N, C-alpha and C positions, 0 to 999 in steps of 0.2 A: 341314633342317637349315639355321635360317638363319645369316647372317655377316658378320661386323662387316669395317668399311672405315675402317682403323685409321691417321691421319693425324699424322706429327710437324709440331707448331708452336711447338717452343718448344728451345732448349736443355740438351743435360744435362751441361753445364760447372756446374759447384756443385754440383751434386743429389750426394744420398746414395749410395753403394757399390750397397745395393740397388735403386735407381733405374733408376742407369746399367745394371747388370744384365737387370732387365726388362726396358728399350728392346731390349736387344741380343735378348733369347730372343723379344722381337716380331721381328727382324726391322728393326727401325727403326735407321739409323745416322748420319741427316742431318736437320736440318728440311728439311722438302716430303717424305720417305720417304712412301708409303703402302703399307701390305700389308693384303691381306685373307685374313682368319683363320677360322677354326669358331665360332660360338658356343657354348662352353665354361665350367663354371667357372674351370678353369687361365687361361683368358686373360681370363676377366671379373677373377680376381684381380690380373692383371700387369696389367688395363688401370686397374684401381683403384689400385694403386700410383703411376702416372704420369698419373695422370687431367687433373694440372695441364699438363704439356707435350704432350697429345694430342687431337686431337678425332675422337671413335666416332661412325661412321655405322652402319644396322642395312640390309643392302641384300640382295635374295633369290639 
């Protein structure tokens, strides 16, 4: 199964509550944090909500 490398590039300050919660659920706390998650529909949905705050790369 593919994996996603998710990097937070912008601040959550001033964002909507659901966007802040999505970042926290993904495990991102501050700018520059990187997490690697399985490529699942739940993760893709959270990334879609905060796509303007993160950069996503596919890794094997």
